[in-house]
C-alpha positions as a Markdown table, in Angstrom:
| # | Residue | x | y | z |
|---|---|---|---|---|
| 1 | Unk | 10.0 | 0.3 | -14.7 |
| 2 | Unk | 7.7 | 3.0 | -15.9 |
| 3 | Unk | 9.0 | 4.5 | -19.2 |
| 4 | Unk | 8.1 | 8.2 | -19.6 |
| 5 | Unk | 8.7 | 10.8 | -22.3 |
| 6 | Unk | 7.4 | 14.5 | -22.4 |
| 7 | Unk | 6.9 | 16.8 | -25.2 |
| 8 | Unk | 9.5 | 19.3 | -23.9 |
| 9 | Unk | 12.1 | 16.7 | -24.0 |
| 10 | Unk | 15.1 | 17.2 | -26.9 |
| 11 | Unk | 14.5 | 15.0 | -29.7 |
| 12 | Unk | 16.7 | 12.0 | -29.8 |
| 13 | Unk | 17.9 | 12.8 | -26.4 |
| 14 | Unk | 18.0 | 10.5 | -23.3 |
| 15 | Unk | 14.1 | 9.7 | -22.9 |
| 16 | Unk | 13.8 | 8.9 | -26.6 |
| 17 | Unk | 16.9 | 6.6 | -26.4 |
| 18 | Unk | 15.4 | 5.0 | -23.1 |
| 19 | Unk | 12.2 | 4.2 | -25.0 |
| 20 | Unk | 14.1 | 1.5 | -26.8 |
| 21 | Unk | 13.9 | -0.5 | -23.6 |
| 22 | Unk | 10.0 | 0.2 | -23.5 |
| 23 | Unk | 9.9 | -1.0 | -27.2 |
| 24 | Unk | 12.0 | -4.1 | -26.5 |
| 25 | Unk | 9.2 | -5.0 | -24.1 |
| 26 | Unk | 6.3 | -4.0 | -26.6 |
| 27 | Unk | 5.8 | -0.2 | -26.3 |
| 28 | Unk | 4.3 | 1.4 | -29.5 |
| 29 | Unk | 6.2 | 4.0 | -31.3 |
| 30 | Unk | 6.0 | 6.2 | -34.5 |
| 31 | Unk | 7.7 | 4.5 | -37.2 |
| 32 | Unk | 8.8 | 7.4 | -39.3 |
| 33 | Unk | 11.0 | 5.6 | -41.7 |
| 34 | Unk | 8.6 | 2.4 | -42.1 |
| 35 | Unk | 11.1 | -0.3 | -41.3 |
| 36 | Unk | 9.6 | -1.7 | -38.2 |
| 37 | Unk | 12.5 | -1.1 | -35.8 |
| 38 | Unk | 12.5 | 1.7 | -33.3 |
| 39 | Unk | 15.7 | 3.8 | -34.0 |
| 40 | Unk | 15.4 | 7.4 | -33.0 |
| 41 | Unk | 18.1 | 9.2 | -35.1 |
| 42 | Unk | 18.3 | 12.5 | -36.5 |
| 43 | Unk | 18.9 | 11.5 | -40.0 |
| 44 | Unk | 19.5 | 14.8 | -41.6 |
| 45 | Unk | 21.4 | 16.2 | -38.4 |
| 46 | Unk | 19.2 | 19.1 | -38.6 |
| 47 | Unk | 18.4 | 19.2 | -34.5 |
| 48 | Unk | 14.8 | 18.7 | -35.1 |
| 49 | Unk | 12.2 | 15.6 | -35.6 |
| 50 | Unk | 11.1 | 15.0 | -39.1 |
| 51 | Unk | 8.3 | 12.9 | -40.0 |
| 52 | Unk | 10.6 | 10.4 | -41.6 |
| 53 | Unk | 12.2 | 9.6 | -38.1 |
| 54 | Unk | 11.2 | 7.7 | -35.3 |
| 55 | Unk | 10.0 | 8.8 | -32.1 |
| 56 | Unk | 8.4 | 7.4 | -29.0 |
| 57 | Unk | 4.6 | 7.0 | -28.6 |
| 58 | Unk | 4.2 | 10.7 | -27.5 |
| 59 | Unk | 0.4 | 11.3 | -27.2 |
| 60 | Unk | -0.3 | 15.0 | -25.5 |
| 61 | Unk | 2.4 | 16.6 | -23.2 |
| 62 | Unk | 3.2 | 13.5 | -21.4 |
| 63 | Unk | 3.3 | 9.7 | -22.0 |
| 64 | Unk | 4.0 | 6.8 | -19.4 |
| 65 | Unk | 4.3 | 3.0 | -20.4 |
| 66 | Unk | 4.6 | 0.3 | -18.4 |
| 67 | Unk | 3.9 | -3.7 | -18.6 |
| 68 | Unk | 2.9 | -6.0 | -15.7 |
| 69 | Unk | 1.0 | -9.5 | -15.4 |
| 70 | Unk | -1.0 | -11.4 | -13.0 |
| 71 | Unk | 1.8 | -13.8 | -12.1 |
| 72 | Unk | 1.4 | -13.4 | -8.3 |
| 73 | Unk | 0.7 | -16.8 | -6.9 |
| 74 | Unk | -2.6 | -17.4 | -5.3 |
| 75 | Unk | -1.4 | -17.7 | -1.9 |
| 76 | Unk | 0.4 | -14.3 | -2.0 |
| 77 | Unk | -2.8 | -12.3 | -3.1 |
| 78 | Unk | -4.2 | -9.8 | -0.7 |
| 79 | Unk | -7.4 | -9.5 | -3.3 |
| 80 | Unk | -9.0 | -12.2 | -5.0 |
| 81 | Unk | -7.5 | -14.6 | -2.6 |
| 82 | Unk | -7.4 | -18.5 | -3.8 |
| 83 | Unk | -7.4 | -17.4 | -7.6 |
| 84 | Unk | -4.4 | -18.2 | -9.3 |
| 85 | Unk | -2.5 | -16.4 | -12.3 |
| 86 | Unk | -4.7 | -16.8 | -15.4 |
| 87 | Unk | -1.8 | -15.8 | -17.9 |
| 88 | Unk | -2.8 | -12.3 | -18.6 |
| 89 | Unk | -0.3 | -9.5 | -19.5 |
| 90 | Unk | -1.2 | -6.0 | -19.4 |
| 91 | Unk | 0.5 | -2.9 | -21.3 |
| 92 | Unk | -0.7 | 0.3 | -19.7 |
| 93 | Unk | -0.1 | 3.8 | -21.4 |
| 94 | Unk | -1.1 | 6.8 | -19.4 |
| 95 | Unk | -1.1 | 10.3 | -21.4 |
| 96 | Unk | -2.2 | 13.8 | -20.5 |
| 97 | Unk | -1.9 | 17.4 | -22.0 |
| 98 | Unk | -1.6 | 20.9 | -20.5 |
| 99 | Unk | -4.1 | 22.2 | -23.0 |
| 100 | Unk | -6.6 | 24.0 | -21.1 |
| 101 | Unk | -9.6 | 21.9 | -22.3 |
| 102 | Unk | -7.6 | 18.5 | -21.4 |
| 103 | Unk | -5.9 | 19.7 | -18.3 |
| 104 | Unk | -6.8 | 17.6 | -15.0 |
| 105 | Unk | -7.6 | 14.6 | -17.6 |
| 106 | Unk | -5.5 | 11.4 | -17.8 |
| 107 | Unk | -6.0 | 9.0 | -20.6 |
| 108 | Unk | -5.4 | 5.4 | -19.9 |
| 109 | Unk | -4.8 | 3.0 | -22.8 |
| 110 | Unk | -4.5 | -0.9 | -22.1 |
| 111 | Unk | -3.3 | -3.7 | -24.2 |
| 112 | Unk | -4.5 | -6.8 | -22.9 |
| 113 | Unk | -2.7 | -10.2 | -23.9 |
| 114 | Unk | -3.8 | -13.9 | -22.9 |
| 115 | Unk | -0.2 | -15.5 | -22.7 |
| 116 | Unk | -2.2 | -18.9 | -22.9 |
| 117 | Unk | -0.4 | -20.3 | -19.5 |
| 118 | Unk | -3.7 | -21.4 | -18.1 |
| 119 | Unk | -6.1 | -21.4 | -21.3 |
| 120 | Unk | -5.8 | -20.7 | -24.9 |
| 121 | Unk | -9.0 | -18.7 | -24.8 |
| 122 | Unk | -10.5 | -16.6 | -21.9 |
| 123 | Unk | -14.2 | -16.9 | -22.3 |
| 124 | Unk | -16.9 | -14.4 | -20.6 |
| 125 | Unk | -14.1 | -12.0 | -19.4 |
| 126 | Unk | -15.4 | -8.7 | -18.1 |
| 127 | Unk | -13.4 | -5.5 | -18.4 |
| 128 | Unk | -13.6 | -2.7 | -16.2 |
| 129 | Unk | -11.7 | -0.1 | -14.2 |
| 130 | Unk | -11.4 | 0.6 | -10.6 |
| 131 | Unk | -10.1 | 3.4 | -8.6 |
| 132 | Unk | -9.9 | 4.1 | -5.0 |
| 133 | Unk | -11.4 | 7.7 | -5.5 |
| 134 | Unk | -10.8 | 9.2 | -1.7 |
| 135 | Unk | -11.8 | 13.0 | -1.9 |
| 136 | Unk | -9.7 | 14.2 | 1.3 |
| 137 | Unk | -11.9 | 12.8 | 4.0 |
| 138 | Unk | -13.1 | 9.6 | 2.7 |
| 139 | Unk | -16.0 | 9.3 | 5.3 |
| 140 | Unk | -18.0 | 11.9 | 3.5 |
| 141 | Unk | -17.7 | 10.5 | -0.1 |
| 142 | Unk | -20.6 | 9.7 | -2.3 |
| 143 | Unk | -20.1 | 7.8 | -5.5 |
| 144 | Unk | -22.2 | 6.7 | -8.5 |
| 145 | Unk | -22.4 | 5.7 | -12.0 |
| 146 | Unk | -24.0 | 6.6 | -15.3 |
| 147 | Unk | -24.4 | 3.6 | -17.2 |
| 148 | Unk | -25.5 | 5.4 | -20.4 |
| 149 | Unk | -22.2 | 6.8 | -21.2 |
| 150 | Unk | -20.1 | 4.2 | -19.2 |
| 151 | Unk | -19.1 | 6.4 | -16.4 |
| 152 | Unk | -18.3 | 6.5 | -12.6 |
| 153 | Unk | -18.3 | 9.7 | -10.4 |
| 154 | Unk | -17.2 | 10.4 | -6.8 |
| 155 | Unk | -18.0 | 13.6 | -5.0 |
| 156 | Unk | -17.9 | 15.2 | -1.4 |
| 157 | Unk | -21.2 | 15.4 | 0.6 |
| 158 | Unk | -20.7 | 18.9 | 1.7 |
| 159 | Unk | -17.6 | 20.6 | 2.9 |
| 160 | Unk | -14.5 | 18.5 | 3.1 |
| 161 | Unk | -11.9 | 19.0 | 6.0 |
| 162 | Unk | -9.0 | 18.9 | 3.6 |
| 163 | Unk | -10.5 | 20.7 | 0.6 |
| 164 | Unk | -13.0 | 23.1 | 2.4 |
| 165 | Unk | -16.1 | 24.4 | 0.8 |
| 166 | Unk | -15.5 | 23.6 | -2.8 |
| 167 | Unk | -13.9 | 19.9 | -2.9 |
| 168 | Unk | -13.0 | 18.6 | -6.1 |
| 169 | Unk | -15.1 | 15.8 | -7.9 |
| 170 | Unk | -13.7 | 12.6 | -9.7 |
| 171 | Unk | -15.0 | 11.1 | -12.7 |
| 172 | Unk | -14.2 | 8.3 | -15.0 |
| 173 | Unk | -15.4 | 7.2 | -18.4 |
| 174 | Unk | -14.6 | 4.1 | -20.5 |
| 175 | Unk | -14.1 | 5.8 | -23.9 |
| 176 | Unk | -13.7 | 2.5 | -25.7 |
| 177 | Unk | -14.2 | -1.0 | -24.7 |
| 178 | Unk | -12.2 | -4.2 | -25.9 |
| 179 | Unk | -12.8 | -5.5 | -29.3 |
| 180 | Unk | -15.0 | -8.5 | -29.8 |
| 181 | Unk | -14.4 | -11.3 | -32.3 |
| 182 | Unk | -17.3 | -13.3 | -33.6 |
| 183 | Unk | -15.6 | -15.2 | -36.4 |
| 184 | Unk | -17.7 | -13.1 | -38.9 |
| 185 | Unk | -15.4 | -11.4 | -41.4 |
| 186 | Unk | -18.1 | -8.7 | -41.4 |
| 187 | Unk | -17.9 | -8.0 | -37.5 |
| 188 | Unk | -15.3 | -5.7 | -36.3 |
| 189 | Unk | -17.3 | -4.9 | -32.9 |
């Protein structure tokens, strides 16, 4: 299930109530009354959301959240055949804004949890993103990366059958990597 809220949704209405299901699975929320419980209620009955009231984790104009894991048995995998589940759970939040400087950008936030079903500690984990960046006709797409800014890109080699003379480009950037713990209390990398 993918849970979605929009900035245009009425406060305390259906999507805000449905977010309770997402919170029960681990989704974040704004805890206006600071009690640790997601309870989106209009406390003063004024019909608008106030700072002391709970609300979904609404980032930008639209936020979607889901949770999934790597529980597919090795025999049923189409990729990484022969590698069994590692006990990894992923919480994924996508958010976007219609502001001119942010349009056509989707932000993705991941929260990864080792459930400890295979190992208490996962050592030497590599974190990255992958995208099938087809831009119209995939046979004329070119891809590259800029390691200095943790980015990948895809663009067309000339005109495109679907997009014509001005095809779009696709750009991905890893804005923040996972935290690394070194057992040094002063180290917060």
